[in-house]
Each structure stands twice: as structure tokens, then as C-alpha cells.
MIMIVO-142696 format. One record per residue (C-alpha): residue number from 1; residue in one letter; x, y, z. Coordinates in nm, 2 decimals. Layout:
<rodrens>
   n res     px     py     pz
 NUM   A      X      Y      Z
...
</rodrens>
This chain:
<rodrens>
   n res     px     py     pz
   1   M  -3.28  17.62  -1.08
   2   N  -3.51  17.88  -1.28
   3   T  -3.85  17.70  -1.34
   4   R  -4.12  17.87  -1.53
   5   R  -4.48  17.69  -1.56
   6   V  -4.70  17.66  -1.86
   7   T  -5.09  17.60  -1.82
   8   Y  -5.35  17.58  -2.06
   9   Q  -5.67  17.45  -2.11
  10   H  -5.82  17.37  -2.47
  11   T  -6.20  17.25  -2.49
  12   I  -6.27  16.96  -2.71
  13   E  -6.64  16.99  -2.87
  14   Y  -6.76  16.81  -3.16
  15   E  -7.10  16.71  -3.28
  16   V  -7.20  16.39  -3.38
  17   V  -7.51  16.43  -3.63
  18   G  -7.72  16.21  -3.74
  19   T  -7.84  16.30  -4.12
  20   S  -8.01  16.11  -4.45
  21   N  -7.97  16.22  -4.82
  22   L  -7.67  16.37  -4.76
  23   F  -7.55  16.47  -5.08
  24   H  -7.88  16.63  -5.19
  25   P  -7.83  16.99  -5.26
  26   Q  -8.07  17.09  -5.00
  27   N  -7.88  16.92  -4.70
  28   W  -7.63  17.16  -4.57
  29   A  -7.44  16.92  -4.32
  30   L  -7.11  16.89  -4.50
  31   L  -7.12  17.29  -4.55
  32   S  -7.24  17.35  -4.17
  33   A  -6.86  17.35  -4.05
  34   G  -6.65  17.63  -4.26
  35   R  -6.63  17.92  -4.47
  36   I  -6.90  17.90  -4.79
  37   E  -6.86  18.17  -5.00
  38   D  -6.54  18.15  -5.22
  39   A  -6.42  17.87  -5.05
  40   R  -6.26  17.50  -5.11
  41   R  -6.29  17.18  -4.96
  42   F  -6.04  16.89  -4.96
  43   V  -6.23  16.55  -5.03
  44   V  -6.09  16.22  -4.97
  45   V  -6.29  15.96  -5.06
  46   D  -6.24  15.53  -5.08
  47   G  -6.31  15.34  -5.34
  48   N  -6.64  15.23  -5.29
  49   V  -6.77  15.59  -5.25
  50   E  -6.56  15.71  -5.54
  51   K  -6.75  15.42  -5.76
  52   H  -7.16  15.46  -5.62
  53   Y  -7.12  15.81  -5.52
  54   S  -6.87  16.05  -5.68
  55   A  -7.06  16.21  -5.92
  56   A  -7.31  16.31  -5.64
  57   I  -7.03  16.44  -5.46
  58   R  -6.93  16.67  -5.75
  59   D  -7.29  16.78  -5.85
  60   Y  -7.35  16.87  -5.44
  61   F  -7.04  17.12  -5.42
  62   A  -7.10  17.26  -5.78
  63   C  -7.43  17.33  -5.67
  64   H  -7.30  17.50  -5.41
  65   H  -7.04  17.65  -5.59
  66   I  -6.76  17.51  -5.40
  67   D  -6.42  17.43  -5.56
  68   V  -6.35  17.08  -5.46
  69   K  -6.07  16.93  -5.52
  70   I  -6.19  16.47  -5.46
  71   V  -5.90  16.28  -5.38
  72   A  -5.98  15.84  -5.42
  73   F  -5.81  15.62  -5.16
  74   P  -5.78  15.30  -5.22
  75   G  -5.89  15.16  -4.86
  76   G  -5.82  14.87  -4.66
  77   E  -5.56  14.79  -4.35
  78   E  -5.26  14.72  -4.63
  79   N  -5.29  15.07  -4.72
  80   K  -5.30  15.24  -4.36
  81   T  -4.94  15.37  -4.44
  82   M  -4.69  15.63  -4.48
  83   D  -4.66  15.62  -4.83
  84   Q  -5.03  15.65  -4.90
  85   Y  -5.03  15.95  -4.59
  86   Q  -4.74  16.14  -4.79
  87   S  -4.91  16.09  -5.14
  88   I  -5.26  16.23  -5.01
  89   V  -5.07  16.52  -4.83
  90   R  -4.88  16.62  -5.15
  91   Q  -5.22  16.63  -5.28
  92   L  -5.34  16.87  -5.01
  93   D  -5.04  17.11  -5.02
  94   A  -5.08  17.14  -5.40
  95   F  -5.42  17.24  -5.38
  96   P  -5.41  17.37  -5.08
  97   I  -5.68  17.48  -4.80
  98   R  -5.74  17.77  -4.57
  99   R  -5.61  17.68  -4.22
 100   R  -5.87  17.75  -4.05
 101   D  -6.21  17.75  -4.19
 102   E  -6.19  17.53  -4.50
 103   P  -6.22  17.13  -4.36
 104   I  -6.10  16.84  -4.49
 105   I  -6.36  16.61  -4.55
 106   A  -6.33  16.21  -4.49
 107   I  -6.59  15.99  -4.65
 108   G  -6.52  15.61  -4.62
 109   G  -6.43  15.32  -4.34
 110   G  -6.23  15.32  -4.07
 111   V  -5.89  15.30  -4.21
 112   L  -5.99  15.61  -4.44
 113   T  -6.11  15.84  -4.15
 114   D  -5.79  15.69  -3.95
 115   V  -5.58  15.82  -4.23
 116   V  -5.74  16.15  -4.31
 117   G  -5.72  16.19  -3.94
 118   F  -5.37  16.17  -3.87
 119   I  -5.32  16.40  -4.21
 120   A  -5.58  16.70  -4.07
 121   G  -5.37  16.69  -3.77
 122   S  -5.01  16.68  -3.84
 123   Y  -5.10  16.93  -4.17
 124   R  -4.98  17.29  -4.07
 125   R  -4.99  17.10  -3.70
 126   G  -5.36  17.08  -3.73
 127   V  -5.65  17.19  -3.96
 128   P  -6.01  17.07  -3.89
 129   Y  -6.19  16.83  -4.07
 130   I  -6.50  16.64  -4.07
 131   K  -6.57  16.23  -4.07
 132   V  -6.85  16.08  -4.28
 133   P  -6.79  15.70  -4.22
 134   T  -6.96  15.46  -4.46
 135   T  -6.92  15.12  -4.30
 136   L  -7.07  14.98  -4.03
 137   M  -6.73  14.99  -3.85
 138   G  -6.67  15.36  -3.90
 139   Y  -7.04  15.42  -3.78
 140   V  -7.00  15.27  -3.43
 141   D  -6.62  15.26  -3.37
 142   A  -6.37  15.40  -3.57
 143   S  -6.52  15.73  -3.69
 144   I  -6.66  15.89  -3.34
 145   G  -6.37  15.93  -3.14
 146   I  -6.01  16.13  -3.18
 147   K  -5.76  15.89  -3.23
 148   T  -5.60  15.86  -3.57
 149   G  -5.32  15.70  -3.71
 150   I  -5.12  15.47  -3.94
 151   N  -4.97  15.17  -3.94
 152   F  -4.57  15.18  -3.91
 153   N  -4.31  14.91  -3.89
 154   G  -4.51  14.60  -3.88
 155   N  -4.72  14.77  -3.61
 156   K  -5.11  14.87  -3.63
 157   N  -5.13  15.24  -3.54
 158   R  -4.80  15.28  -3.44
 159   L  -4.78  15.69  -3.56
 160   G  -5.13  15.90  -3.49
 161   A  -5.23  16.14  -3.27
 162   F  -5.56  16.23  -3.07
 163   H  -5.74  16.49  -3.32
 164   A  -6.08  16.59  -3.25
 165   P  -6.29  16.65  -3.59
 166   Q  -6.52  16.91  -3.59
 167   M  -6.83  16.71  -3.68
 168   V  -6.89  16.33  -3.77
 169   L  -7.19  16.31  -3.99
 170   L  -7.42  15.97  -3.98
 171   D  -7.60  15.83  -4.27
 172   K  -7.74  15.51  -4.23
 173   S  -7.80  15.48  -4.61
 174   F  -7.46  15.41  -4.68
 175   L  -7.47  15.07  -4.53
 176   K  -7.68  14.99  -4.83
 177   T  -7.40  14.92  -5.02
 178   L  -7.19  14.74  -4.78
 179   P  -7.12  14.38  -4.85
 180   R  -7.26  14.10  -4.60
 181   R  -6.90  14.08  -4.47
 182   H  -6.82  14.42  -4.35
 183   I  -7.19  14.46  -4.22
 184   L  -7.09  14.13  -4.02
 185   N  -6.75  14.34  -3.94
 186   G  -6.91  14.60  -3.79
 187   V  -7.13  14.38  -3.57
 188   C  -6.87  14.23  -3.41
 189   E  -6.81  14.59  -3.25
 190   I  -7.15  14.62  -3.17
 191   I  -7.11  14.29  -2.98
 192   K  -6.82  14.42  -2.79
 193   L  -7.00  14.69  -2.63
 194   A  -7.32  14.52  -2.57
 195   V  -7.11  14.22  -2.37
 196   I  -6.92  14.45  -2.16
 197   K  -7.15  14.71  -2.09
 198   D  -7.49  14.69  -2.21
 199   A  -7.71  14.42  -2.10
 200   G  -8.00  14.56  -2.30
 201   L  -7.83  14.60  -2.63
 202   F  -7.75  14.25  -2.63
 203   H  -8.08  14.11  -2.56
 204   L  -8.18  14.37  -2.87
 205   L  -7.92  14.17  -3.07
 206   E  -8.04  13.83  -2.98
 207   L  -8.42  13.94  -3.06
 208   H  -8.34  14.16  -3.39
 209   G  -7.97  14.14  -3.46
 210   A  -8.01  13.87  -3.74
 211   Q  -8.30  14.07  -3.94
 212   S  -8.12  14.37  -3.91
 213   V  -7.83  14.25  -4.03
 214   D  -8.02  14.14  -4.35
 215   A  -8.16  14.45  -4.39
 216   C  -7.80  14.66  -4.35
 217   F  -7.94  14.81  -4.06
 218   Q  -8.18  15.01  -4.27
 219   D  -8.50  14.90  -4.04
 220   E  -8.65  15.06  -3.73
 221   Q  -8.48  14.81  -3.49
 222   G  -8.14  14.82  -3.66
 223   S  -8.19  15.16  -3.65
 224   L  -8.21  15.12  -3.22
 225   I  -7.96  14.90  -3.20
 226   L  -7.69  15.15  -3.39
 227   D  -7.83  15.46  -3.18
 228   R  -7.77  15.25  -2.85
 229   A  -7.44  15.18  -2.96
 230   I  -7.32  15.51  -3.03
 231   E  -7.45  15.62  -2.74
 232   G  -7.28  15.36  -2.53
 233   M  -6.93  15.42  -2.74
 234   L  -6.99  15.80  -2.63
 235   E  -7.02  15.75  -2.29
 236   E  -6.71  15.56  -2.27
 237   L  -6.48  15.80  -2.45
 238   Q  -6.62  16.08  -2.36
 239   P  -6.47  16.12  -1.97
 240   N  -6.15  15.97  -2.14
 241   L  -6.09  16.10  -2.45
 242   F  -5.70  16.10  -2.43
 243   E  -5.67  15.78  -2.27
 244   E  -5.52  15.87  -1.95
 245   D  -5.69  15.60  -1.77
 246   L  -5.55  15.27  -1.94
 247   A  -5.79  15.09  -1.83
 248   R  -6.10  15.14  -2.09
 249   R  -6.38  14.88  -2.08
 250   V  -6.39  14.96  -2.49
 251   D  -6.08  14.74  -2.51
 252   F  -6.24  14.45  -2.49
 253   G  -6.17  14.21  -2.78
 254   H  -5.83  14.42  -2.86
 255   T  -5.61  14.23  -2.72
 256   F  -5.54  13.92  -2.87
 257   S  -5.67  14.05  -3.18
 258   Y  -5.37  14.28  -3.21
 259   G  -5.13  14.03  -3.28
 260   L  -5.39  13.84  -3.49
 261   E  -5.45  14.13  -3.72
 262   T  -5.08  14.22  -3.77
 263   R  -4.98  13.84  -3.80
 264   Q  -5.34  13.74  -4.07
 265   E  -5.39  14.10  -4.23
 266   A  -5.45  13.92  -4.55
 267   R  -5.73  13.68  -4.41
 268   L  -5.90  13.90  -4.12
 269   L  -6.11  14.18  -4.09
 270   H  -6.04  14.41  -3.80
 271   G  -6.43  14.29  -3.65
 272   E  -6.35  13.95  -3.71
 273   A  -6.02  13.96  -3.51
 274   V  -6.19  14.11  -3.23
 275   L  -6.49  13.82  -3.25
 276   L  -6.22  13.56  -3.19
 277   D  -6.07  13.79  -2.90
 278   I  -6.43  13.83  -2.76
 279   L  -6.48  13.48  -2.78
 280   I  -6.13  13.37  -2.63
 281   S  -6.21  13.61  -2.38
 282   T  -6.53  13.45  -2.26
 283   L  -6.36  13.14  -2.22
 284   I  -6.11  13.28  -1.99
 285   A  -6.35  13.52  -1.77
 286   R  -6.62  13.14  -1.77
 287   A  -6.26  12.94  -1.64
 288   R  -6.24  13.23  -1.36
 289   G  -6.61  13.21  -1.30
 290   L  -6.67  13.58  -1.39
 291   L  -6.96  13.44  -1.65
 292   S  -7.20  13.14  -1.60
 293   E  -7.24  12.85  -1.81
 294   E  -7.54  13.03  -1.97
 295   E  -7.41  13.34  -2.04
 296   T  -7.09  13.18  -2.21
 297   S  -7.33  13.01  -2.40
 298   R  -7.51  13.34  -2.51
 299   I  -7.24  13.50  -2.60
 300   F  -7.18  13.20  -2.85
 301   R  -7.56  13.16  -2.95
 302   L  -7.59  13.54  -3.06
 303   S  -7.24  13.49  -3.27
 304   E  -7.38  13.19  -3.43
 305   A  -7.74  13.35  -3.50
 306   L  -7.53  13.64  -3.63
 307   G  -7.42  13.42  -3.88
 308   I  -7.02  13.51  -3.82
 309   T  -6.82  13.22  -3.84
 310   P  -6.49  13.25  -3.67
 311   D  -6.18  13.10  -3.82
 312   A  -6.01  12.90  -3.53
 313   S  -5.76  12.78  -3.77
 314   L  -5.59  13.12  -3.73
 315   L  -5.57  13.09  -3.36
 316   D  -5.16  13.04  -3.25
 317   P  -5.19  13.05  -2.84
 318   G  -4.80  13.12  -2.87
 319   L  -4.88  13.47  -3.10
 320   L  -5.19  13.54  -2.84
 321   C  -4.91  13.59  -2.59
 322   E  -4.73  13.74  -2.77
 323   S  -5.02  14.01  -2.84
 324   L  -5.07  14.04  -2.47
 325   D  -4.73  14.14  -2.39
 326   E  -4.72  14.40  -2.69
 327   R  -5.05  14.53  -2.54
 328   T  -4.92  14.54  -2.17
 329   Y  -4.64  14.73  -2.27
 330   H  -4.90  14.97  -2.47
 331   R  -5.10  15.00  -2.15
 332   N  -4.81  15.14  -1.92
 333   G  -4.66  14.80  -1.78
 334   L  -5.00  14.64  -1.66
 335   Q  -5.23  14.39  -1.86
 336   R  -5.53  14.60  -1.80
 337   V  -5.73  14.35  -2.00
 338   P  -6.13  14.44  -1.98
 339   M  -6.33  14.11  -1.92
 340   P  -6.68  14.05  -1.87
 341   R  -6.79  13.98  -1.53
 342   G  -7.16  13.87  -1.63
 343   I  -7.36  14.01  -1.97
 344   G  -7.29  14.39  -1.94
 345   D  -7.06  14.43  -1.64
 346   C  -6.68  14.42  -1.65
 347   T  -6.39  14.40  -1.46
 348   F  -6.00  14.41  -1.50
 349   L  -5.76  14.15  -1.51
 350   N  -5.35  14.19  -1.50
 351   D  -5.26  13.82  -1.41
 352   I  -5.38  13.63  -1.75
 353   H  -5.15  13.34  -1.81
 354   A  -5.02  13.10  -2.10
 355   D  -5.19  12.83  -1.99
 356   E  -5.54  12.97  -1.96
 357   I  -5.49  13.14  -2.31
 358   E  -5.39  12.81  -2.46
 359   S  -5.71  12.64  -2.29
 360   A  -5.91  12.85  -2.43
 361   V  -5.80  12.85  -2.78
 362   K  -5.84  12.46  -2.73
 363   S  -6.22  12.54  -2.58
 364   L  -6.28  12.77  -2.89
 365   E  -6.14  12.50  -3.14
 366   D  -6.36  12.21  -2.98
 367   W  -6.69  12.44  -3.00
 368   I  -6.58  12.51  -3.40
 369   T  -6.54  12.18  -3.49
 370   I  -6.89  12.03  -3.30
 371   K  -7.08  12.28  -3.44
 372   H  -6.95  12.22  -3.83
 373   E  -7.01  11.84  -3.70
 374   I  -7.36  11.92  -3.68
 375   I  -7.42  12.15  -3.97
</rodrens>
């Protein structure tokens, strides 16, 4: 044998930047990465952004003499497909952009930033891109990591890559145009982080979460909640960007939810599936003595106080078991299910059984039934 070893280290570095009035001509954030003289930008926006901001985006780039191509993406999990991927790539290839100093700009929700990130990672074997999340889900979760992907063959994110953006621009004023359901969708990811990692964040949600939801997180306390959630996510992601360690706290709420989303795509948003997973996991943790009765009640009361109503009719123990099996395969043969050990701490389980899942589903159905009878 004649063996040659190749070793190369590549530094991953990007900025997560808070800003405001993103499309004001004097705000240079969108142009702070890449060339700006005799330059072009390929911008992908979702339907909501196109409706509210397309004129402002065109005016912004015209003011700075940037040749811009704006492509509308319909958004929604059902459009996270190879067909949509190819449609956008064809338009990109017809534009086109310089390979290193004219970053693609993705402005929209988590589905859009996932798709555009995958395009940026695969087009010409990788071009730079900037993410601008406009949903709460994207703001606190989907946009600030480096995972990209599209759904394929009936599976979520089956095709994808790790491809870091040049920059993530956070402007919370976009959240003002979100329907309440989509605000609550993102809140479920904040609850996830609070339960599994940050008792202080959980307490903030108890004190101010309902008020901040009503204010679309434009209030002072809402800003504190968002900042703390983002800091917590980055603390978890940064040491493990490429997921060499498959035991990840941030996978809390993302074991049983996988099957729910796949089967109930038309009825469940991502965060809604995550919340069902959180509540099922909470009940399993309580049965194992990892959570006290009071801690379990606090988690359920928080969901209720924030106005999130889980739909237990979507729960099927068999489907949840199948989802656990799929995630076990994804996690290289071990369940590695993150579970709360008290509020704000975490342990990992590798021996969850079908009877535990079935018992938790029954308990959650009973809780929802009792709550509806009281109402």
C-alpha cells in the first residue's frame, strides 16, 4: 500500500448582527459583505416579504446602484423540494453572480433560508450568502446555524449540507407582520431551549412571555427573551457546528416531532410539532423521576399561559415509535434523546420503550381533555 494523507483546516467564522430599519438607504448591513462597485445581488424572498417589502428592497439596491434580481419563493414546508431548488438555481444561473464577492441574500422564514443555504452550498461548489430571518422561528433557531437542506423522498431535510453564511442579520421589526400562529410557532423553540438549558429563560417566559407574544416581541422584555434565546442557541451550536457529537441538547423536541411533521405536514407547523414532542418528553421524564410534579406542571402551565393549544388528536403512539426509530438511525444507532433533568438541565436517554410513549400520549390526551372541560 502507498498511502498519502491530506490534512486541511478550515476556519468557520460568521457574524450574527442585530440591526433595525434594514432597508433604509443609510443602513449598510446588507452591503457590508461583498463588493459594492459595479456589483450584483441575487435576492430570494418569501411571499410575505414580497408583499410587504419588495418596493423597499428594490429602492434600497437602486439607491446604492446595485443590479438586483429578486426571486419570490412561495415558502412553507411543502415547497422545501427539489423542484423549488432547481427553479431558483436556474434563475441564479441565468443572472449570474460572481463566485466570491456577490453573496446571495435570503430574506424570509426558516424554510427559505434552509433552501437558499443549500443552493449557496452547492452552486459552483459553494458561494457566499447572507441570511435575513423574518419569522420568529428563523430568528431564534433556523437562521443562526450552518445547516441547510431540502426535503426528499418523503423525508425532512434528507438532502442538505453544512454551509455557513457570511452573515446573519436580525431585525425584529419583521416580526410585526407575522400572524399570531407563526409567533407562537417560534415561541415553541424558545420553550425548548428554556426547558432543556436555561431556567432563567424559562422564568422570563413565565413572567413576560404572554405580554411579549401580544407585542410580537417588540417590547423591552421581548428583546431580552430573544437575546437570551439566541445566546443560548449559539452556545450550543458553536462547539459542535458539524454535529460530530450526536448527543445534542438542541435536539430536545425533535425526536417524536419528526414523524408528526412528516405525517401531518398540512396541519402542523414545525414549532407546533416540537411542542407536542416537548410535552410527551416532559411526561416521560416525569415518569422516570427526572422532573418533579411541580416542574412538570410549570411546563404545562407555561404552554397554556402563552396561548398554545396542542392538538392531541394528531398523536399516534405507533407513529411516535417509528419516529424514534428513524431518529435513532439518524443518530448513528443510539437514541440519544435529550430529556429535561429538572428545568434548565439535560440528560440523554437510550432506552425509551413503546409502553412509555403510549402512557405519555394517554396522559397528554387526558390533560388536554380536562383543560377543555374547564374552559
